N, CA, C and O of each residue as an XYZ file, in Angstrom:
1032
protein
N      89.740     87.809     65.992
C      89.280     87.567     67.353
C      89.424     88.846     68.177
O      90.459     89.512     68.139
N      88.373     89.175     68.919
C      88.389     90.407     69.709
C      89.383     90.289     70.862
O      89.438     89.265     71.544
N      90.160     91.339     71.071
C      91.142     91.360     72.152
C      90.437     91.481     73.496
O      89.511     92.276     73.658
N      90.892     90.676     74.463
C      90.281     90.714     75.788
C      90.555     92.048     76.465
O      91.608     92.654     76.267
N      89.593     92.499     77.270
C      89.782     93.741     78.019
C      90.893     93.557     79.043
O      90.955     92.513     79.693
N      91.784     94.554     79.206
C      92.888     94.405     80.165
C      92.428     94.391     81.618
O      93.135     93.881     82.488
N      91.261     94.942     81.885
C      90.668     94.825     83.216
C      89.194     94.463     83.067
O      88.538     94.863     82.105
N      88.695     93.715     84.012
C      87.281     93.363     84.050
C      86.632     94.158     85.169
O      87.091     94.118     86.310
N      85.576     94.873     84.850
C      84.885     95.714     85.835
C      83.444     95.251     85.951
O      82.734     95.141     84.952
N      83.016     94.980     87.184
C      81.637     94.540     87.393
C      81.094     95.150     88.673
O      81.836     95.417     89.618
N      79.777     95.365     88.684
C      79.098     95.896     89.863
C      78.420     94.748     90.595
O      77.603     94.026     90.023
N      78.766     94.591     91.848
C      78.152     93.582     92.717
C      77.414     94.349     93.806
O      77.914     94.490     94.922
N      76.212     94.849     93.474
C      75.513     95.752     94.395
C      76.352     97.008     94.560
O      76.711     97.638     93.565
N      76.675     97.389     95.797
C      77.461     98.594     96.023
C      78.971     98.384     95.883
O      79.752     99.307     96.114
N      79.379     97.172     95.505
C      80.805     96.834     95.386
C      81.219     96.854     93.921
O      80.606     96.194     93.082
N      82.268     97.621     93.623
C      82.832     97.643     92.277
C      84.047     96.718     92.277
O      85.022     96.960     92.989
N      83.978     95.666     91.478
C      85.076     94.701     91.407
C      85.892     94.977     90.145
O      85.374     94.950     89.029
N      87.167     95.240     90.352
C      88.089     95.550     89.262
C      89.159     94.470     89.239
O      89.941     94.331     90.179
N      89.181     93.704     88.147
C      90.062     92.536     88.068
C      91.063     92.723     86.931
O      90.673     92.928     85.782
N      92.354     92.651     87.256
C      93.379     92.707     86.222
C      93.276     91.419     85.401
O      93.291     90.316     85.948
N      93.171     91.578     84.092
C      92.801     90.448     83.241
C      93.859     90.155     82.179
O      93.555     90.070     80.989
N      95.095     90.004     82.625
C      96.174     89.631     81.707
C      96.974     88.477     82.309
O      98.177     88.607     82.533
N      96.318     87.362     82.569
C      96.996     86.264     83.263
C      98.199     85.712     82.519
O      99.116     85.161     83.128
N      98.192     85.863     81.199
C      99.304     85.325     80.404
C     100.620     86.040     80.685
O     101.690     85.506     80.396
N     100.547     87.263     81.255
C     101.760     88.000     81.631
C     101.720     88.354     83.113
O     102.282     89.360     83.546
N     101.050     87.514     83.868
C     100.907     87.698     85.327
C     100.380     89.100     85.668
O     100.798     89.726     86.642
N      99.455     89.563     84.834
C      98.781     90.850     85.036
C      99.731     92.038     85.061
O      99.477     93.044     85.723
N     100.826     91.901     84.329
C     101.715     93.053     84.163
C     100.946     94.165     83.442
O     100.069     93.899     82.621
N     101.288     95.394     83.763
C     100.527     96.505     83.203
C     101.276     97.150     82.034
O     102.502     97.094     81.937
N     100.493     97.755     81.165
C     101.030     98.541     80.063
C     100.177     99.795     79.933
O      99.371    100.089     80.817
N     100.343    100.536     78.843
C      99.610    101.788     78.707
C      98.101    101.575     78.652
O      97.343    102.442     79.089
N      97.647    100.424     78.116
C      96.215    100.164     78.061
C      95.644     99.901     79.449
O      94.553    100.368     79.774
N      96.375     99.159     80.261
C      95.930     98.896     81.636
C      95.874    100.203     82.422
O      94.915    100.458     83.150
N      96.902    101.023     82.269
C      96.955    102.299     82.988
C      95.768    103.181     82.599
O      95.111    103.765     83.461
N      95.503    103.271     81.307
C      94.383    104.088     80.833
C      93.051    103.553     81.362
O      92.194    104.324     81.793
N      92.884    102.221     81.327
C      91.632    101.620     81.789
C      91.435    101.812     83.285
O      90.326    102.111     83.729
N      92.500    101.644     84.070
C      92.390    101.829     85.522
C      92.107    103.287     85.868
O      91.316    103.576     86.766
N      92.748    104.192     85.161
C      92.537    105.616     85.412
C      91.091    106.006     85.130
O      90.474    106.727     85.915
N      90.550    105.528     84.006
C      89.165    105.822     83.661
C      88.205    105.187     84.653
O      87.189    105.782     85.013
N      88.527    103.976     85.093
C      87.676    103.282     86.061
C      87.630    104.041     87.390
O      86.567    104.181     87.994
N      88.784    104.527     87.836
C      88.829    105.282     89.089
C      88.023    106.570     88.989
O      87.304    106.927     89.922
N      88.139    107.266     87.865
C      87.379    108.509     87.669
C      85.882    108.229     87.670
O      85.103    108.990     88.244
N      85.484    107.137     87.025
C      84.068    106.769     86.975
C      83.548    106.406     88.360
O      82.451    106.817     88.738
N      84.328    105.638     89.121
C      83.906    105.233     90.460
C      83.743    106.439     91.382
O      82.811    106.493     92.184
N      84.646    107.396     91.264
C      84.578    108.584     92.113
C      83.303    109.382     91.881
O      82.817    110.069     92.779
N      82.763    109.285     90.662
C      81.567    110.054     90.317
C      80.271    109.262     90.491
O      79.188    109.776     90.212
N      80.377    108.023     90.948
C      79.207    107.144     91.056
C      78.813    106.950     92.525
O      79.481    106.200     93.235
N      77.756    107.600     92.994
C      77.379    107.493     94.407
C      76.897    106.100     94.822
O      76.786    105.813     96.014
N      76.614    105.240     93.851
C      76.156    103.890     94.199
C      77.313    102.982     94.598
O      77.092    101.926     95.191
N      78.554    103.383     94.278
C      79.723    102.563     94.611
C      80.207    102.910     96.015
O      80.527    104.063     96.302
N      80.259    101.907     96.883
C      80.691    102.146     98.257
C      81.988    101.437     98.624
O      82.624    101.785     99.619
N      82.382    100.456     97.838
C      83.646     99.757     98.053
C      84.194     99.345     96.685
O      83.441     98.936     95.802
N      85.508     99.459     96.523
C      86.187     98.969     95.327
C      87.114     97.835     95.744
O      87.849     97.963     96.723
N      87.084     96.728     95.009
C      87.986     95.602     95.268
C      88.868     95.405     94.045
O      88.369     95.190     92.940
N      90.189     95.481     94.246
C      91.154     95.228     93.183
C      91.714     93.823     93.333
O      92.112     93.428     94.429
N      91.749     93.069     92.248
C      92.304     91.712     92.292
C      92.843     91.350     90.921
O      92.720     92.126     89.974
N      93.437     90.178     90.815
C      93.993     89.739     89.548
C      93.603     88.319     89.200
O      93.430     87.479     90.083
N      93.464     88.050     87.909
C      93.188     86.697     87.453
C      94.493     85.911     87.390
O      95.583     86.482     87.423
N      94.359     84.590     87.297
C      95.541     83.758     87.115
C      96.390     83.627     88.359
O      95.870     83.541     89.471
N      97.713     83.612     88.168
C      98.641     83.257     89.239
C      99.222     84.439     90.000
O     100.004     84.239     90.929
N      98.862     85.671     89.629
C      99.487     86.825     90.280
C      98.523     88.000     90.381
O      97.562     88.111     89.620
N      98.807     88.867     91.339
C      98.079     90.133     91.468
C      98.525     91.075     90.355
O      97.718     91.483     89.519
N      99.818     91.421     90.345
C     100.371     92.275     89.285
C     101.891     92.191     89.352
O     102.503     92.571     90.351
N     102.492     91.687     88.272
C     103.942     91.468     88.253
C     104.717     92.669     87.727
O     105.844     92.514     87.256
N     104.133     93.864     87.798
C     104.847     95.062     87.389
C     104.631     95.413     85.931
O     103.559     95.167     85.377
N     105.643     95.984     85.315
C     105.515     96.479     83.939
C     105.641     95.343     82.928
O     106.444     94.426     83.094
N     104.833     95.427     81.886
C     104.842     94.440     80.816
C     106.123     94.575     79.987
O     106.557     95.687     79.687
N     106.723     93.441     79.619
C     107.984     93.464     78.885
C     107.847     94.106     77.508
O     108.741     94.829     77.067
N     106.732     93.844     76.828
C     106.556     94.440     75.495
C     106.407     95.956     75.594
O     106.858     96.691     74.716
N     105.763     96.420     76.682
C     105.638     97.862     76.909
C     107.007     98.469     77.195
O     107.339     99.547     76.701
N     107.798     97.759     78.002
C     109.143     98.237     78.321
C     110.022     98.288     77.079
O     110.846     99.191     76.934
N     109.846     97.317     76.179
C     110.663     97.298     74.965
C     110.370     98.518     74.097
O     111.263     99.035     73.426
N     109.125     98.975     74.110
C     108.791    100.193     73.373
C     109.402    101.416     74.055
O     109.843    102.355     73.391
N     109.422    101.391     75.398
C     109.936    102.542     76.147
C     111.427    102.759     75.910
O     111.919    103.879     76.047
N     112.152    101.694     75.554
C     113.587    101.835     75.276
C     113.822    102.861     74.170
O     114.807    103.600     74.186
N     112.902    102.891     73.216
C     113.049    103.811     72.080
C     112.441    105.180     72.334
O     112.554    106.070     71.491
N     111.791    105.364     73.490
C     111.159    106.652     73.773
C     112.207    107.710     74.085
O     113.268    107.409     74.632
N     111.901    108.936     73.732
C     112.718    110.070     74.173
C     112.404    110.363     75.632
O     111.482    109.777     76.200
N     113.163    111.262     76.240
C     112.886    111.627     77.630
C     111.509    112.272     77.747
O     110.806    112.052     78.733
N     111.122    113.055     76.763
C     109.799    113.692     76.786
C     108.706    112.635     76.723
O     107.715    112.726     77.447
N     108.874    111.641     75.870
C     107.885    110.566     75.765
C     107.832    109.739     77.039
O     106.756    109.330     77.476
N     109.000    109.491     77.638
C     109.028    108.770     78.911
C     108.355    109.569     80.014
O     107.696    109.004     80.887
N     108.522    110.881     79.972
C     107.878    111.735     80.965
C     106.362    111.626     80.858
O     105.681    111.503     81.877
N     105.824    111.668     79.644
C     104.378    111.552     79.446
C     103.885    110.191     79.922
O     102.816    110.090     80.524
N     104.663    109.146     79.653
C     104.316    107.788     80.068
C     104.247    107.703     81.592
O     103.296    107.152     82.146
N     105.252    108.249     82.262
C     105.301    108.213     83.717
C     104.182    109.045     84.337
O     103.623    108.677     85.370
N     103.861    110.168     83.697
C     102.783    111.018     84.205
C     101.436    110.308     84.142
O     100.606    110.472     85.036
N     101.215    109.522     83.095
C      99.973    108.753     83.006
C      99.872    107.749     84.151
O      98.808    107.586     84.749
N     100.973    107.085     84.450
C     101.000    106.117     85.550
C     100.771    106.821     86.888
O     100.017    106.334     87.731
N     101.421    107.961     87.076
C     101.266    108.719     88.311
C      99.832    109.196     88.500
O      99.309    109.153     89.613
N      99.190    109.650     87.424
C      97.804    110.110     87.499
C      96.885    108.958     87.872
O      95.961    109.133     88.666
N      97.130    107.786     87.307
C      96.306    106.624     87.635
C      96.414    106.281     89.118
O      95.402    106.035     89.774
N      97.640    106.265     89.650
C      97.818    105.978     91.074
C      97.157    107.046     91.945
O      96.555    106.736     92.973
N      97.277    108.303     91.521
C      96.675    109.400     92.290
C      95.159    109.279     92.324
O      94.536    109.512     93.359
N      94.568    108.916     91.195
C      93.110    108.767     91.155
C      92.642    107.639     92.061
O      91.623    107.767     92.740
N      93.377    106.541     92.077
C      93.023    105.440     92.969
C      93.250    105.826     94.424
O      92.434    105.520     95.293
N      94.372    106.505     94.684
C      94.751    106.854     96.048
C      93.782    107.846     96.677
O      93.558    107.812     97.887
N      93.208    108.726     95.867
C      92.351    109.784     96.399
C      90.865    109.478     96.225
O      90.025    110.352     96.441
N      90.537    108.263     95.842
C      89.122    107.902     95.760
C      88.437    108.149     97.105
O      89.006    107.812     98.143
N      87.244    108.722     97.115
C      86.514    108.921     98.366
C      85.822    107.640     98.845
O      84.962    107.675     99.724
N      86.212    106.523     98.255
C      85.595    105.221     98.494
C      86.686    104.282     99.003
O      87.818    104.362     98.527
N      86.390    103.402     99.945
C      87.400    102.434    100.400
C      87.827    101.507     99.265
O      86.996    101.048     98.480
N      89.113    101.241     99.186
C      89.663    100.336     98.180
C      90.340     99.164     98.893
O      91.223     99.360     99.729
N      89.919     97.959     98.556
C      90.509     96.743     99.118
C      91.356     96.079     98.045
O      90.906     95.905     96.912
N      92.578     95.710     98.397
C      93.426     94.950     97.490
C      93.423     93.484     97.891
O      93.708     93.140     99.038
N      93.099     92.630     96.936
C      93.141     91.176     97.152
C      94.393     90.669     96.445
O      94.407     90.521     95.223
N      95.444     90.405     97.219
C      96.752     90.126     96.634
C      97.102     88.644     96.759
O      97.039     88.062     97.842
N      97.470     88.055     95.629
C      97.979     86.684     95.631
C      99.135     86.612     94.641
O      99.257     87.464     93.761
N      99.968     85.612     94.781
C     101.100     85.482     93.875
C     102.045     86.661     93.998
O     102.428     87.040     95.104
N     102.425     87.244     92.866
C     103.405     88.318     92.868
C     102.765     89.702     92.822
O     101.782     89.925     92.116
N     103.338     90.617     93.583
C     103.043     92.051     93.478
C     104.400     92.729     93.407
O     105.035     92.982     94.431
N     104.838     93.019     92.190
C     106.193     93.507     91.974
C     106.176     94.868     91.291
O     105.268     95.167     90.515
N     107.174     95.684     91.579
C     107.290     96.990     90.929
C     106.013     97.794     91.066
O     105.586     98.105     92.178
N     105.403     98.132     89.942
C     104.151     98.875     89.973
C     103.040     98.141     90.674
O     102.082     98.763     91.133
N     103.146     96.814     90.770
C     102.159     96.051     91.534
C     102.185     96.412     93.007
O     101.148     96.411     93.670
N     103.377     96.725     93.524
C     103.484     97.222     94.903
C     102.814     98.589     95.001
O     102.135     98.883     95.985
N     103.005     99.420     93.981
C     102.349    100.729     93.978
C     100.847    100.607     94.011
O     100.178    101.371     94.706
N     100.298     99.648     93.262
C      98.853     99.434     93.267
C      98.375     98.959     94.629
O      97.314     99.378     95.092
N      99.140     98.095     95.274
C      98.776     97.658     96.626
C      98.847     98.830     97.610
O      98.023     98.942     98.518
N      99.839     99.696     97.418
C     100.050    100.799     98.358
C      98.934    101.833     98.330
O      98.732    102.540     99.317
N      98.200    101.938     97.216
C      97.109    102.910     97.171
C      95.787    102.308     97.645
O      94.759    102.986     97.633
N      95.806    101.048     98.059
C      94.613    100.435     98.640
C      94.521    100.799    100.117
O      95.545    100.915    100.791
N      93.325    100.977    100.615
C      93.137    101.280    102.038
C      93.324    100.038    102.900
O      93.818    100.122    104.024
N      92.932     98.897    102.373
C      93.065     97.626    103.072
C      93.624     96.614    102.084
O      93.097     96.464    100.982
N      94.679     95.925    102.471
C      95.249     94.876    101.627
C      95.162     93.549    102.364
O      95.706     93.384    103.455
N      94.465     92.611    101.741
C      94.396     91.242    102.244
C      95.269     90.405    101.320
O      95.021     90.356    100.115
N      96.282     89.751    101.865
C      97.244     89.034    101.040
C      97.306     87.560    101.397
O      97.142     87.178    102.555
N      97.546     86.743    100.385
C      97.781     85.324    100.615
C      99.131     85.149    101.297
O     100.071     85.901    101.039
N      99.216     84.149    102.169
C     100.474     83.939    102.886
C     101.621     83.551    101.958
O     102.785     83.614    102.353
N     101.304     83.154    100.736
C     102.330     82.774     99.769
C     102.715     83.909     98.828
O     103.563     83.720     97.955
N     102.115     85.075     98.985
C     102.380     86.182     98.058
C     103.796     86.740     98.252
O     104.384     86.643     99.329
N     104.310     87.319     97.185
C     105.674     87.857     97.160
C     105.642     89.289     96.643
O     104.964     89.594     95.662
N     106.384     90.160     97.318
C     106.433     91.580     96.964
C     107.869     91.964     96.608
O     108.818     91.286     97.001
N     108.013     93.039     95.872
C     109.350     93.529     95.585
C     109.333     94.787     94.748
O     108.559     94.909     93.799
N     110.194     95.719     95.109
C     110.415     96.924     94.308
C     111.672     96.647     93.491
O     112.778     97.042     93.861
N     111.474     95.968     92.385
C     112.576     95.354     91.644
C     113.148     96.236     90.527
O     113.946     95.769     89.713
N     112.746     97.487     90.491
C     113.117     98.354     89.360
C     114.632     98.477     89.174
O     115.111     98.485     88.040
N     115.403     98.575     90.285
C     116.853     98.774     90.126
C     117.521     97.598     89.431
O     118.598     97.751     88.855
N     116.904     96.442     89.478
C     117.455     95.278     88.779
C     117.412     95.487     87.262
O     118.142     94.836     86.514
N     116.550     96.401     86.823
C     116.398     96.699     85.398
C     117.063     98.017     85.019
O     116.927     98.489     83.891
N     117.786     98.608     85.975
C     118.459     99.864     85.695
C     117.576    101.084     85.792
O     117.967    102.167     85.356
N     116.394    100.930     86.355
C     115.486    102.073     86.536
C     115.188    102.224     88.027
O     115.915    101.666     88.848
N     114.156    102.951     88.393
C     113.875    103.158     89.809
C     112.381    103.330     90.050
O     111.644    103.724     89.146
N     111.926    103.029     91.291
C     110.493    103.143     91.615
C     110.100    104.569     91.965
O     109.586    104.831     93.052
N     110.343    105.476     91.050
C     110.168    106.898     91.341
C     108.721    107.286     91.563
O     108.402    107.965     92.539
N     107.829    106.855     90.653
C     106.423    107.255     90.753
C     105.772    106.626     91.978
O     104.865    107.208     92.574
N     106.235    105.442     92.349
C     105.682    104.744     93.509
C     106.176    105.350     94.821
O     105.494    105.252     95.841
N     107.345    105.970     94.805
C     108.019    106.368     96.041
C     107.179    107.211     97.005
O     107.310    107.016     98.214
N     106.321    108.140     96.546
C     105.529    108.897     97.517
C     104.486    108.064     98.247
O     103.929    108.510     99.250
N     104.213    106.848     97.749
C     103.199    105.998     98.371
C     103.791    105.115     99.454
O     103.066    104.352    100.092
N     105.103    105.205     99.672
C     105.760    104.341    100.649
C     105.210    104.546    102.046
O     104.942    105.677    102.450
N     105.040    103.458    102.787
C     104.477    103.544    104.128
C     105.526    103.326    105.211
O     105.233    103.487    106.396
N     106.740    102.963    104.821
C     107.801    102.721    105.798
C     109.093    103.320    105.254
O     109.948    102.593    104.748
N     109.243    104.659    105.356
C     110.399    105.325    104.748
C     111.741    104.753    105.192
O     112.688    104.706    104.406
N     111.827    104.316    106.454
C     113.083    103.768    106.945
C     113.506    102.507    106.223
O     114.698    102.216    106.129
N     112.548    101.758    105.715
C     112.852    100.528    104.984
C     113.022    100.795    103.496
O     113.569     99.957    102.778
N     112.562    101.950    103.020
C     112.619    102.235    101.591
C     114.052    102.239    101.079
O     114.313    101.817     99.952
N     114.976    102.714    101.900
C     116.373    102.757    101.452
C     116.844    101.366    101.049
O     117.400    101.174     99.967
N     116.617    100.411    101.924
C     117.048     99.038    101.626
C     116.304     98.463    100.428
O     116.920     97.926     99.507
N     114.972     98.576    100.442
C     114.161     97.920     99.422
C     114.332     98.565     98.054
O     114.321     97.865     97.041
N     114.490     99.879     98.005
C     114.659    100.568     96.732
C     116.001    100.218     96.084
O     116.070    100.024     94.870
N     117.073    100.135     96.892
C     118.403     99.977     96.294
C     118.806     98.514     96.100
O     119.711     98.223     95.319
N     118.144     97.592     96.803
C     118.464     96.177     96.598
C     117.511     95.512     95.611
O     117.892     94.568     94.920
N     116.265     96.004     95.542
C     115.273     95.353     94.697
C     114.903     93.972     95.187
O     114.336     93.178     94.436
N     115.217     93.673     96.443
C     114.988     92.325     96.970
C     113.506     92.052     97.162
O     112.712     92.957     97.419
N     113.159     90.792     97.031
C     111.775     90.379     97.206
C     111.525     90.011     98.663
O     112.441     89.603     99.378
N     110.280     90.158     99.093
C     109.933     89.845    100.476
C     108.524     89.289    100.530
O     107.712     89.496     99.628
N     108.260     88.578    101.615
C     106.988     87.891    101.742
C     105.905     88.712    102.415
O     106.097     89.883    102.741
N     104.765     88.073    102.613
C     103.591     88.759    103.152
C     103.800     89.241    104.577
O     103.290     90.296    104.952
N     104.544     88.484    105.378
C     104.746     88.877    106.777
C     105.528     90.177    106.850
O     105.163     91.084    107.598
N     106.610     90.272    106.071
C     107.356     91.526    106.089
C     106.515     92.655    105.510
O     106.571     93.783    106.000
N     105.732     92.361    104.467
C     104.857     93.389    103.896
C     103.882     93.914    104.951
O     103.567     95.103    104.977
N     103.412     93.025    105.814
C     102.535     93.466    106.906
C     103.320     94.326    107.896
O     102.815     95.345    108.369
N     104.542     93.924    108.209
C     105.367     94.711    109.134
C     105.639     96.109    108.590
O     105.810     97.055    109.359
N     105.680     96.239    107.268
C     105.927     97.535    106.633
C     104.666     98.380    106.500
O     104.735     99.547    106.114
N     103.509     97.788    106.820
C     102.244     98.518    106.697
C     101.622     98.418    105.320
O     100.606     99.060    105.054
N     102.216     97.620    104.437
C     101.676     97.464    103.090
C     100.506     96.486    103.068
O      99.573     96.642    102.281
N     100.561     95.484    103.932
C      99.516     94.460    104.043
C      98.873     94.563    105.419
O      99.550     94.846    106.407
N      97.566     94.333    105.480
C      96.841     94.453    106.743
C      96.342     93.125    107.292
O      96.100     92.994    108.492
N      96.189     92.148    106.420
C      95.727     90.833    106.859
C      96.324     89.771    105.949
O      96.365     89.930    104.729
N      96.786     88.686    106.559
C      97.367     87.567    105.815
C      96.516     86.328    106.055
O      96.219     85.979    107.198
N      96.133     85.676    104.985
C      95.345     84.446    105.078
C      95.875     83.467    104.029
O      96.694     83.837    103.188
N      95.415     82.242    104.081
C      95.772     81.293    103.028
C      95.106     81.739    101.731
O      94.099     82.446    101.760
N      95.662     81.329    100.597
C      95.071     81.737     99.325
C      93.636     81.242     99.198
O      92.797     81.903     98.587
N      93.359     80.078     99.778
C      92.008     79.519     99.715
C      91.004     80.369    100.480
O      89.806     80.326    100.198
N      91.491     81.147    101.452
C      90.607     81.944    102.300
C      90.536     83.414    101.884
O      89.897     84.219    102.563
N      91.182     83.768    100.783
C      91.218     85.180    100.371
C      89.834     85.762    100.147
O      89.532     86.846    100.647
N      88.996     85.066     99.408
C      87.672     85.615     99.092
C      86.820     85.788    100.337
O      86.074     86.760    100.453
N      86.930     84.845    101.272
C      86.173     84.949    102.524
C      86.630     86.155    103.323
O      85.810     86.896    103.865
N      87.947     86.353    103.397
C      88.488     87.485    104.155
C      88.106     88.809    103.513
O      87.777     89.766    104.214
N      88.148     88.872    102.184
C      87.759     90.104    101.484
C      86.279     90.383    101.701
O      85.889     91.529    101.928
N      85.447     89.337    101.632
C      84.003     89.515    101.834
C      83.714     90.052    103.232
O      82.818     90.876    103.415
N      84.471     89.584    104.208
C      84.278     90.066    105.578
C      84.637     91.543    105.682
O      83.949     92.310    106.355
N      85.711     91.935    105.016
C      86.114     93.341    105.026
C      85.083     94.213    104.313
O      84.774     95.313    104.772
N      84.555     93.725    103.196
C      83.521     94.472    102.471
C      82.302     94.677    103.352
O      81.769     95.784    103.435
N      81.853     93.600    104.019
C      80.677     93.691    104.884
C      80.891     94.705    105.998
O      79.978     95.448    106.358
N      82.097     94.730    106.538
C      82.412     95.687    107.602
C      82.337     97.127    107.082
O      81.799     98.009    107.752
N      82.876     97.351    105.894
C      82.880     98.706    105.330
C      81.481     99.191    104.991
O      81.213    100.391    105.042
N      80.592     98.280    104.647
C      79.229     98.674    104.289
C      78.390     99.085    105.502
O      77.252     99.527    105.347
N      78.948     98.942    106.708
C      78.266     99.452    107.899
C      78.737    100.871    108.249
O      78.217    101.496    109.173
N      79.726    101.367    107.499
C      80.264    102.703    107.762
C      79.574    103.749    106.885
O      79.183    103.467    105.752
N      79.431    104.950    107.425
C      78.824    106.051    106.683
C      79.671    106.419    105.475
O      80.855    106.718    105.629
N      79.093    106.404    104.270
C      79.872    106.768    103.076
C      80.501    108.157    103.150
O      81.652    108.344    102.753
N      79.746    109.128    103.659
C      80.301    110.489    103.717
C      81.390    110.583    104.775
O      82.365    111.315    104.601
N      81.229    109.840    105.883
C      82.254    109.852    106.920
C      83.525    109.164    106.432
O      84.630    109.606    106.747
N      83.375    108.087    105.665
C      84.535    107.407    105.096
C      85.289    108.345    104.163
O      86.513    108.451    104.236
N      84.561    109.020    103.292
C      85.198    109.951    102.363
C      85.915    111.071    103.119
O      87.035    111.447    102.774
N      85.262    111.591    104.144
C      85.867    112.668    104.934
C      87.084    112.174    105.706
O      88.071    112.896    105.847
N      87.011    110.936    106.206
C      88.127    110.364    106.954
C      89.344    110.168    106.044
O      90.474    110.453    106.441
N      89.103    109.676    104.817
C      90.217    109.481    103.896
C      90.869    110.816    103.552
O      92.095    110.906    103.489
N      90.071    111.842    103.331
C      90.613    113.169    103.034
C      91.375    113.727    104.230
O      92.422    114.355    104.073
N      90.841    113.492    105.427
C      91.473    114.001    106.640
C      92.860    113.401    106.834
O      93.797    114.109    107.204
N      92.995    112.114    106.588
C      94.291    111.454    106.731
C      95.329    112.135    105.853
O      96.447    112.392    106.300
N      94.972    112.428    104.619
C      95.910    113.103    103.712
C      96.223    114.512    104.198
O      97.370    114.954    104.136
N      95.213    115.208    104.678
C      95.390    116.622    105.013
C      96.188    116.853    106.302
O      96.805    117.906    106.461
N      96.183    115.885    107.219
C      96.934    116.067    108.471
C      98.295    115.381    108.440
O      99.086    115.528    109.371
N      98.570    114.635    107.378
C      99.843    113.908    107.292
C     101.031    114.864    107.409
O     101.122    115.849    106.677
N     101.928    114.562    108.331
C     103.134    115.361    108.500
C     102.946    116.646    109.266
O     103.920    117.365    109.490
N     101.733    116.967    109.677
C     101.478    118.213    110.406
C     101.547    117.976    111.915
O     101.283    116.873    112.394
N     101.900    119.011    112.643
C     101.877    118.895    114.104
C     100.436    119.089    114.580
O      99.689    119.851    113.966
N     100.028    118.409    115.670
C      98.648    118.513    116.139
C      98.167    119.947    116.339
O      97.031    120.277    115.999
N      99.022    120.790    116.884
C      98.581    122.163    117.177
C      98.339    122.975    115.908
O      97.547    123.917    115.902
N      99.031    122.596    114.833
C      98.881    123.355    113.595
C      97.610    122.998    112.817
O      97.218    123.706    111.890
N      96.979    121.902    113.205
C      95.772    121.480    112.469
C      94.533    121.476    113.372
O      93.526    120.849    113.042
N      94.607    122.167    114.498
C      93.446    122.224    115.388
C      92.237    122.809    114.652
O      91.130    122.281    114.757
N      92.446    123.879    113.920
C      91.332    124.491    113.194
C      90.757    123.549    112.157
O      89.541    123.458    111.993
N      91.634    122.849    111.457
C      91.180    121.927    110.426
C      90.386    120.761    111.034
O      89.295    120.433    110.570
N      90.951    120.143    112.078
C      90.299    118.948    112.637
C      88.988    119.281    113.343
O      88.011    118.541    113.221
N      88.963    120.377    114.072
C      87.718    120.739    114.757
C      86.647    121.149    113.756
O      85.465    120.859    113.942
N      87.073    121.828    112.690
C      86.117    122.206    111.647
C      85.536    120.992    110.950
O      84.345    120.961    110.640
N      86.373    119.986    110.700
C      85.885    118.792    110.002
C      84.880    118.013    110.853
O      83.845    117.583    110.345
N      85.177    117.827    112.147
C      84.245    117.047    112.970
C      82.944    117.810    113.177
O      81.872    117.207    113.202
N      83.026    119.146    113.328
C      81.806    119.937    113.491
C      80.927    119.832    112.250
O      79.707    119.703    112.352
N      81.563    119.890    111.066
C      80.797    119.794    109.824
C      80.162    118.419    109.669
O      79.026    118.305    109.209
N      80.896    117.368    110.055
C      80.346    116.024    109.907
C      79.198    115.771    110.894
O      78.241    115.066    110.572
N      79.299    116.341    112.074
C      78.228    116.149    113.075
C      76.891    116.720    112.608
O      75.835    116.158    112.898
N      76.940    117.832    111.887
C      75.684    118.448    111.448
C      75.267    117.976    110.056
O      74.222    118.388    109.553
N      76.071    117.117    109.431
C      75.724    116.593    108.112
C      74.570    115.604    108.233
O      74.332    115.089    109.325
N      73.845    115.318    107.152
C      72.733    114.349    107.228
C      73.154    112.997    107.780
O      72.446    112.423    108.607
N      74.288    112.481    107.339
C      74.712    111.170    107.835
C      75.244    111.248    109.262
O      75.106    110.295    110.029
N      75.845    112.366    109.617
C      76.275    112.547    111.004
C      75.076    112.555    111.940
O      75.101    111.918    112.993
N      74.029    113.272    111.559
C      72.805    113.315    112.362
C      72.147    111.933    112.431
O      71.728    111.487    113.499
N      72.062    111.263    111.279
C      71.444    109.935    111.236
C      72.224    108.931    112.077
O      71.636    108.133    112.806
N      73.544    108.974    111.974
C      74.367    108.024    112.719
C      74.245    108.199    114.217
O      74.123    107.216    114.947
N      74.275    109.422    114.681
C      74.166    109.658    116.122
C      72.777    109.294    116.630
O      72.643    108.727    117.715
N      71.741    109.614    115.856
C      70.378    109.243    116.264
C      70.217    107.719    116.299
O      69.609    107.177    117.222
N      70.756    107.041    115.302
C      70.645    105.584    115.247
C      71.340    104.947    116.448
O      70.830    103.985    117.024
N      72.488    105.474    116.821
C      73.213    104.937    117.979
C      72.405    105.120    119.258
O      72.277    104.194    120.059
N      71.865    106.312    119.440
C      71.089    106.591    120.660
C      69.787    105.794    120.688
O      69.298    105.437    121.760
N      69.232    105.518    119.523
C      67.971    104.770    119.431
C      68.192    103.263    119.298
O      67.244    102.490    119.156
N      69.464    102.864    119.347
C      69.838    101.432    119.296
C      69.279    100.740    118.050
O      68.677     99.670    118.136
N      69.488    101.366    116.897
C      69.084    100.791    115.618
C      70.195    100.988    114.604
O      71.130    101.754    114.839
N      70.094    100.301    113.480
C      71.086    100.464    112.430
C      70.830    101.773    111.680
O      69.673    102.122    111.446
N      71.873    102.500    111.301
C      71.680    103.711    110.489
C      71.202    103.318    109.093
O      71.335    102.163    108.689
N      70.653    104.272    108.367
C      70.005    103.951    107.092
C      70.978    103.568    105.976
O      70.536    103.094    104.929
N      72.287    103.758    106.164
C      73.248    103.366    105.144
C      73.768    101.939    105.366
O      74.403    101.372    104.477
N      73.506    101.363    106.529
C      74.079    100.063    106.877
C      73.371     98.950    106.119
O      72.147     98.831    106.163
N      74.173     98.124    105.412
C      73.623     97.034    104.616
C      73.880     95.684    105.290
O      73.485     94.645    104.760
C-alpha cells in the first residue's frame, strides 16, 4: 500500500492550500514533513500565480510538535547529526517566514513545540477558541532553540520556555501569536474572509511590506530613514504602485483585485 503524503498541497485559484496530513499522530512532524514543507515553500516563492498560502491540519490537531518515532531515532544521533537535523528544521521555518506571499495559519486542536513555530511564521493566525498552545520542549529535556527567534513576546518567553506550560487561544492572542479567535465551526469562514481581504492587496506591495518589516525590526527610526524613503519611492513608481494610485483616484478596483 502506498504511503500517504505527509502534506497535501492543492491550488485553489491563487490560494495554495498546504495541509498537514498525519492525523494518526496529530500532525506531528518528522524529517519527511520538514523536507516536504521546505520544498513547498521554495516552490511557492517561485510561483507568481500564488498570492496566499493557507496552512492547516487534518484530524484533531494543527501540529502536536515532533513525532515520537522521529525523536526515538534522534536519541541515537551524534551531535553532528542532531545539528544537521536542526538545521533542516530551521531552514524550513526560514523559508516559510520569508515567503513574499501572505501565509495564513488555520489552527485547531493542539499547536505544541514546533507547531508553535509553524504558527509563529504565519502572517495571520486564525485559531479555534478550543485550541491549545505550548512550548513543551523542556518537559522532554530539550529546548525550543530553533523556534526562539520567531518569538513575538520576549517578556513572556522566559516563563513559557522554562515551564513548558500550555495556554489557550486567548493568551496566544495576547502574546501576538494569534490574530483572530473563532469557534472551530467558523474557522473556514474566517479564513476565507481573510483570504478575500488579502486578494485585494497588491502582490508586490505585500512582498515589499513583508521585507520591510524584517529590515526595520530593532532599528531606530532615524537610522532607517534612507531605507524607508527609498522603499516607498520605489514602490510608487512601480507598475502596481502606479496602477493602485490611478485606480484609487479613478474610483475603480486595481487590476490585481479579485
